[in-house]
N, C-alpha and C positions, 0 to 999 in steps of 0.2 A: 535122844539129846534134849528132849523137852524139859528133863529134870535138871539140866545144868544151870546153876544159880551163880556160881563163883568162877571167875577166871584167874589163874595163876599164870604169870609170864616169867620167863627167863629175862635177864636185862641185857647184858653186853652180848651183841651179835643178834639179838632178837628185837629189841625196841630201839637200840641205838647201834650204829656201826662203829668198830673199833679196829685198831691195828692188830693183825693176827700174830705179830711179833711182840714179845714182852718189851722189846726196846721201843717200838713205836715207830712212826714215820718221821718224827722230828728228832733232832740231835739233842743229846743231854749234856751239852757243854756247860751249862750253869751248875748243874748238880755235881758234875765232875769237878769243876773249878772250886766249888765250895769245899770239897774234900782235899783237893790238891792244895789249896791255900792253907789248910790245916795240918799239911804234912804228908798226904798221900803221895807215894813216890811213883805210882803207876801212871803210864801214859794213858791218854784218852782211850785208844783202842784196846789196851790191855785191861783198863778199868771195866770197859763194856764186856769183854770176854769173861773176866773173872766174876763179875756181878751175875752174868747169865749163868755161869757154872754153879755159883752158890745157889741161885734160884732153882736150877734143875735138880740139885741134890735135895732140896726141900720138896720139890714137886714130886720127885720119885717116891719119897717117903709118904706124901700126901696121898698119891694114887694107890699106893700099896694098902694103906689103912683107911682110906676114905676119910682121912682127917684134914683139917685145914690149917695152914700156917698164916701168919699175918705179915704184912709188910714190915712191921717193926721187928719181927723175929729175923727176917731176910736182911734187913739193914744191920741189925746187931751182929748176925753171923759174919757178914762181910766185914764189917768194921773191926770186930774182934781179931780177924785174921790179918787185915791189911792196914788198919789205923786204930790200934788198941787205945792209944792216947785220946781218942776223940770222946767228946763229953755227950750226955744224953740230950743236951739242948742242940748241939751240932747235928747229932744223928736225926733227930726229929725234923730239924730244918732241911736236911738232905732229903729225907723221906717225902716231905711235902713238895719240895721243888722238883723231885724226880717225877712224882705224880702229875704235877702241873705241867711238865714238859710232855709227858706221855698223853695227857688228856687233850692236848692240842690236836690230836688226830681223831678224837671221837666226834662223830656227826649225829645230830639230833634232828631227825627228819620231821618237818612240820606235818606231814601227812599222817605220821604215827600219832602225834599229839592229837590231832583232830579225830582220828579213829578211836582213840581211848576215850576221848570226851563223849562220843556218840555211844560207844559201848556201855559207858558208865550209867547211861539211862535205862539200861536193861539188866546189867550184872554188877555185882561187886567185884573189885579188881585188887590184886596184890602181886608182889613180887617174891620169888625165891631165886637168889643169885649166888653162884660160886664167885667169891671175890676175896681178896686179902686185905681190905680196907674199907670198912663200911661207909665211912664219910665220902669216899669216892662215888659210891652208888648214889648216895644222897645228893651230892653235888650235881650229878648228871641228871638226876631225876628233876631237880629244880630247873636245870637248863632246858630239859625237855617240856617242862611246864605241866607236870602231871602229879605232883606230889599230893595235892589235895584230893585227887581222885582215889587214892589208895587206901585201902583199909589196913595193910600191913606191908612191911618190907622185911623179909628174912634173908639174912646173908649167912654163908657158910663160916665166915671168920667169927661171927658173934656166936653161932651155934657150936662150932668146933668140929663138926662133920660136914662133909660136902656131898652134893648130888653125885651119884645116884643113891647114896645111903637112905634107906627108907625112913630113918628117924627124922630126917629134916623135913620130909613132906608130912609125915604124920604129925610133927610138932606144929608145923604151919597151919594144918587143918584144925588142930586143937585150939590153937590161939584164936582162931576165927569161929570156933564151934561150927565147923562144916564137916559133912559126911563125905567120903570119897565119891560116892555117886553124884553129888552136887557139883563136883569140880572138874574143870578142864585145864590142863596145863599145856602151854604152848612155848616151844623153845626151838633152837636151831642145832642142838647136839644130841646125837643119837642116844648115847648111853645116859648121860645126866638128865636130859630133858624129855626122852621118850620113854625108855625102858624103866627109868627110875620112878617117875610118877605112876606109870602103869603098874608097876610092881606094888606100889602103895595103894592101888585100887582106883586111881583117877583114870579118866579118859585123857589121852595125850595126843597132840598133833605136832608134827615135826616140820619144820621149814626145811625142805629137802628138794630144791629146785631141779636137781640133776638126777633125781631118782637113784641116789647112791645106795639106799637102804630097802630091804625087802619088808615093806610095811603096807597095810591096806590103803588103796588109793584115797579112801575118805579120811585118812590120818595124815595125808601129805599136803603141805602147802608149797606154793611156788614162792610166796613171800608173805611177810607178816600181814600185809593188808588183805590178803585173801581170807583171813580168819573172819574178819567182819562180814565178808560176802557170804561165806559158808553159813555163819550163824544166823544171818538174816534169812537166808533160804530155808534153813531148818525151822526158824520160827514161823515163816510163812507157811511151811508145809503142815505145821501143827495147828494152824489157825483155822 
């Protein structure tokens, strides 16, 4: 591990906590009201059900092809079916309000910010995140207070393919002129964040507190903060 010079992180679920549900922990009354005022005939509960169904259709396609869809595509597909008279301006306003409501459930741990600042003294840092709206990642990086620490932020929606597709990892390394053996990827999802970067030649560590996956003990973390402890131990062992 003495050769590791660059740390790649997953974002949602790794550096910040977020709702496991696409709907989030808060209601989406304002975004529903916005469409309702424009003529949407669906009740709130039916709106939620149908929005999730539209998203699940896109998600099934994305998982099959390891391709990414955008929030704009999701909103367009939903509105084309349920509110075809809606304007691009309204659709964009709805998208932003929906994400604003969802984002109320995202938590930005101060201890993670402090850890990344300390790690930045020893490693270069960047993000590879599966997401449907890059500004959402950028917004929460700002709230976490680590934007200036990062060399790069690669998102699946800008790239077009999602983790664990090897191309997203290879392109991220090429953008930073890093070799796989110099890189460590840390994330919380087995297929995208452990097998994906591993297949691209990186070392990968998985946040797996309940030991759900059959991986080497040295690749398992109980929490993200354990990464700093392990990296420090390895640096000390090499000194």
